[in-house]
N, C-alpha and C positions, 0 to 999 in steps of 0.2 A: 504493500500500500504506500509506504514512504517513497519507494522508487517511482511508482506511477504518479504520485503527487509531484515529485521533482520533475518528472518528464513533462507533465502538463504545464508546469511553470515555465519551463524552457520553451515549450512549443507555443505558448500564448503569452507574449510579453505584456506586462501590466501597462495600462494607460498611464501616461505621465501625470502625476498629481499636480494640482495647482501650486504655484510657488508660494511659499510662506513669506510673511513680512521680512523675516531675517534674510531669506534668499533674495528678495527684491533689493534689499539694502546691499547685499553682497554684489549684485549685478552693478549697482551704482559704483561701488568701489572698483570692480573689475574694469569698467569703462574708463573711469577717471585715471586709474593706474596705467592702462594701455595708452591713453593719449599722452600722459605725462612722460612715459618712458620712450615713446617713439617720436614725439613731436608732431604727430598727426593732429590737425586742427579740430576736427569734429567727428562724431560718430552718431548714427541714428540706429536704434535697436528695436526690434519687435520680437516677442516670444509668444508662441502658441503652446498651450498645455490643455489637456482634456478636451481637445477639439474646439478650443475657443481662443481668440486673441486676448491674452491676459495682460500683456505688458507692452507699452510702446513709449519710448523716451529718447530724447536727443540730448547730446552732450557737446560742450566745447564751442568752437567758433566756426560757424558755417559760412560766414562771409567776411569781407574786409572791414565791415562796420562793426559796431558794438551791440548789434541786436542779439537778444538771447536765442539760443538754439531752439528750433521748433520741429516737432514731428511732422508738420505740414510741408517742410522744405523737401523738394524732390532732389534726387541724385541720379545721374546716369548710372545704369546697372550693367552696361556692357554685355559680356558673354552670358550672364544670367538669362539674357533674352533668348538664347538658343532653344531653350525648352518651349518657348512660345512658338518659334518657327516650326519646331517639330510637331507641336500640337496643331498648328494650322494644317500641316500635311496630313496628320491623323484625322482631322475633321473632314478634309476633302476625301480621304479614303472611306470614312464612314458614309459620306454622301454618294459613294460609288463612282467618283469622278477620276480617281487614280488608284494605283496600288503602290505600296511601298517597294514592291519588287519590279515596278516598271523601270525600264532602262532610261537613263538620262537622255539618250538620243531621241526619244519620243518627243521631248520638249525643248532640248537644247542640243541639236545635232552637231553644231560646230565645235563643241568642246572636245578636248583630247580623249580618245577612247570612250566616248559617250555611249557607244554600243556595248560596252563591257561593264559599265558602272550602273548600279541601281540607286534609286532615291534613298533606300535604307542605308546604303553606304555613305551617301552624302551626310546624312543625319548622325552617323556613328563615327565619323572621322576615319573611315576605312576605305575611302575612295581612291586615295593616292594623289589627289590634287594638291599641289604645293600651297602651303599657307601664305597668304599675302601679308600677314602682319605677325611674324614670329618675334619681333623686337619688343622690348619693354619700354620703348619710347616712340614718339612720332617721327618717322623718317620724312625727308624733305618733300616728297610728293604729296604727303597728307595735308599740306597747307595750300593745296589747290583742290577745288571741289571735284568730285568724281561721280559718275553714274555706275550702277551695278555692272552694266555691260563692259565698262572700261576696266573694272577689276577682273572680270572673266576673260576679257581679251588678253590681258597681260599675264595672268597667272594660271588660268584654267585651259590655256592652249599650249602650255609647255608640256614636255614629256612628263609622265607620271613619276612620282617618287618611288612607287612600288606597285606591284600587281594588286588590283582591287581585291579587298578582303583579306590580304595576307598580313597586313600590319595595321597598327593603330597609330596615327599621327595627327595631332590637333590641326585642324584646317578651317580657318575662317572662310576660305574660298568656297568650300563645300556648302556652307550655309548661305552664301550669296547666291549660289546656284539654286539652292532649295527655295529661297525667297522669290527668285525669278519664276520658278515652276509654280509657286502659289499664285503669282500674278497671271501667268498664262492660263492656268486651269480655272481660276475663279473669275477672271475678267476684271479684277479690281486691283488698284495699287495695294501693295503689301500692308502698309499701315492701316488703310481703310478696312481691309479684310479682317485683321486681328482685332481692330476696335469693334467691328460689327459682330464677329462670331465668338470672341473671347472676352474682351474687357467689358463691353456693355452688358452682356448676360450676367457677368459676375459683379457688376456695379463697381468696377475698378477704375480709378483715375490714373491712367498711364499715358504719358506723352512721348513725343518724339524728341530725343536728346539734341537733335540738330536744330529744332525749330521752336520748341515749347518751353524751354527754361526761361525763368523770369528773374529779376533782381532779388526776389524773395527766396529763391532756391539756393542750394549749396553751391558755392563757387569752388573751382578746382585749384589745388595747390600742389607744388612740387618742391623738391629739395635736392641739392647736388652734394653728395657725400654727407658731411656733417655741417654744411653751411646753413644759412638761414632759410626758413620756410618762405617760399615765394609763390605768387600767383602763377598758375600754369597757363600756357597758351593753347587754347582749344584747336582741334583740327577742323578742317573745312567740312561742309556737309557731304554726306554720301559714303563716307568710309566705313561706317559701322553697319548700316542697312539691316538686313535680316540676321547678321552675325552678332548684333549688339546695340541697336539704336534706341532702346527704350529708356525712359526715365520715370521714376516714381518714388514713393516713400515705402519704408518697411511695413507700415501699417496697411497700405494698399496692397503690397505684394503678399501679405499674409492671406488675403482672400484667395490668391492662386494656390498657396500652400494648403488652405482649407479645402479647396476644390480637389486637390490631389488626395488629401486625407479622406474626404467624404465620397470620392469617386463620382463627382458631379461634373457637368459640362461635357466632358468626354465620356464615352461608354467605358465601363470597367475594363473591357478587353483592350481598349486603346491605351488606358493608363498602364495596364500590365505590359503592353507592347513597348511603351516608352521606357519602362523601368527594367526590361529584360536585358541582361548583359549580352552584348554581341560577342559571339565566339568567332575567332579568326579562322582562316582556312588551315592554319597550322594546328588547330585544336586548342590554342591558348586563349584564355579569357582576356577581354579588353578592359574590363572595369567600367565600361561605358554602355549606356543604352542609346536612346534617341534624344540627344540634346541634354542629357543628364549623366553624371557619374552615379554609379550604384555600387554600394558595398555594405559591410556590416561593421559596426563599432560597438564593442562591449556586448556582443550578441544581439544587437538591435539593428534592424534594417535601416539603412540611411540612403536617401536620394538627395543629391546635392550638386551645386555648381557655384563657381565663383565668377567674378567679372573684373576686368581691368581696362579702364579707359584713361585718357590723359587727364590726370588730376583726380581720379576716383578709383576706389576698389570696393568690391562687394562680396558678400558671402551669404549663401542661401542653403540651409540644411533642413530636410524634412525627415521625420521618423514616422512613417505611415502607421505602423502597428501600434505605436505609442501615442498616436494622435497629437503629435507635438512638432514644433518647428522653431528654428532660430534664424533670424535675418539681421544682418549687420551691414550698413553702408558707411563709408568714410569718404571725406573729400580730400584725399591725398593719394598719390601714386607710389608712395614710399612707405617703408615700415610694414609691420605685420599686425597692426592694431586690429584690423577686421577679423583675422583668423584667431588672434589671441583672445579676443572677446568671445568669439563663437566657440572656441575650444572650451573655455571655462564655463560658459553657460550650458554647453552640451554636458559637461561633467555634473553640473547641478541637476539637470533634468534626468539624465540616465543613471546617475550615481557612479561611483568608482568601480572599475572592474576589480575582480577578486585579487589579482596580483598587486594592483596599486594599493588596495585596502590593506593587504598584508604588509607591504613595504611601509605604509604610513604608520601601522601599529608598531613596527620595529623602530621607526624614527621617534615616535612619541615616547617609547620606553627609554631610548638613548638620551633624549633631551631632558628627561626627568632624572637621569642617572640611575635607572633601574632596568638594565638589560636582562632579558630572559636568556640565560646562558644555555638553556636546553635547545634554543633555536639556532645556535652557532656551532661551527666545527671547532675542533681543538685548536686549529691555527688561529681563528679569529678570537676565540676566548683568550688565547695567550696574548693577542694584540691588545685586548681590552684591559689594560692595567688600571689600577686605581687612578693614576694620573690622567689617562685617556678619558676615563669615565667622568672624572671631575671636570676636566676642561670642556668636554662636550656639554655637560649639564650647565656649567657656569656661563658659557657663552651663548647657549641656545635658549635657555629658559627666559632670559630678559626680553627676547624678541616676541614673546607671547604666542598666540595661536597663528599658524600659517593662514594666509589668505587662500592659497591653493597648493595642491600637491598632485603633480601630473607626471605621467610616464612619457619621456621624450622619445624613447626608442624601444621597440619590442625586444624580447629576449633573443640573444644570439649565443651560439656555443663558442666557447674558447677555453682550451686547456681542461676540458672535461666539466666545465661549469657553464651555467647560463649567465649571460652578462646583460644587465639592464641599466638604464640611466633615468633618473627621476629629477624633477625640478621642484623646489620648494620656494614659494613666493611670499614675501612679507612686504609691507608698504614701502620700505626703503632698502630692501635687500633681497637678493636671490641666492639660493644655495643649490648646488648640484650633489646628487648622491650616486655613487658608483656601487652597484650591488652585483655580487656574483654568488651563485648558489648551486648546490647539487641538483641535477635534473629531477623532474617529477616530484617537486615539493620537498626535496631534501634540505639539509641544513645549509645555513648561509655561511659562505666562506669569506665574504667581504661586504662591508656596509660603511663606506667612507663618505664623509660629508665635507664638501669644499665650498668656499665662497665663489660665486659666479660674477664675473665682471658685468657691469651694467652697459 
């Protein structure tokens, strides 16, 4: 009976519980710390739990003026838009107007090897078309307006980087082609189609990042090395198109997350199609579906995508079985504030994985000067002299309770031991822990605590 109960718990993840006041306050600290440590001007955050938008808040400086941060300020979301492009194709497939396995040549016959590439491969980054924007900065041509056909003429008429379906390689070019297919099949401009078929039915306020941003929205910022934070120069219209041209707020985007959770707008089979990992012709998994990454974190299904535009970064994570989501937008193209915030909120929602919880328990014992010697090998017990124990206790206890305790690297084997790295964060300090242990839950051979440079 205990075995069956445990199996049921694994097979049916619990719905993420609403955040407590203490957890909401923790999110405030997480956001403030991330902005301070990276220099990123602002962040706007939304959290869905129990199938509802529970939290939306903006932090920092969204513009050059002194106006307070607002959750109503829109941010360009760049490649997060790709799942909308994929959804547009899926809606047309539901209408019977195309098939995911149609050849690209049916709609765009002039592209390289279009008679060998399917729409599905465009949406899964397995087409072989060369990415037109692999750089993490705007190259010179991007300061001249462009039309989608101009992008396809320059990049989708070159030789393929690989045989279709044989590799996974991120390609904005493939999504420009997909956007053109939406236009040809629907008879409408791409933005008009997604407004009519997706955003209006979901009552979402989503704009065109090229045309619809106002002085009230988040302005873009950049930074060169460790220099001052400066306004970023936007690219000219047309360069993002169906690969990433949308702008909105986390609270509005949460409506799309809820549609995914509730299986509305699209048919359930279409949602499943989007979230199904594409398998390459080599038999290897790609980690990607149709416009979304798909994986598991701490035993929970996760559907996610980030975005990077000039002066902006974004992160969108949905946990469908937990009826939860985390959405973070920032107005900077540098630093990792958006993922740092999302990582820590994810930890709050899903809880620590068992390995991290066990390491945290060892850390708490050591910082209190009360190590459980039964958990350690003879080698490390010999290392833990009274002086070592006292120094750890006297230096760590004044720091108080950690703000976060996360695993930076999954376990790897070395010298017969598993090797893991953890990070401990306090308001003004970070620590690293190097942990080595006997495999399969054996004793700990090493648990060393170091200061981490800011």
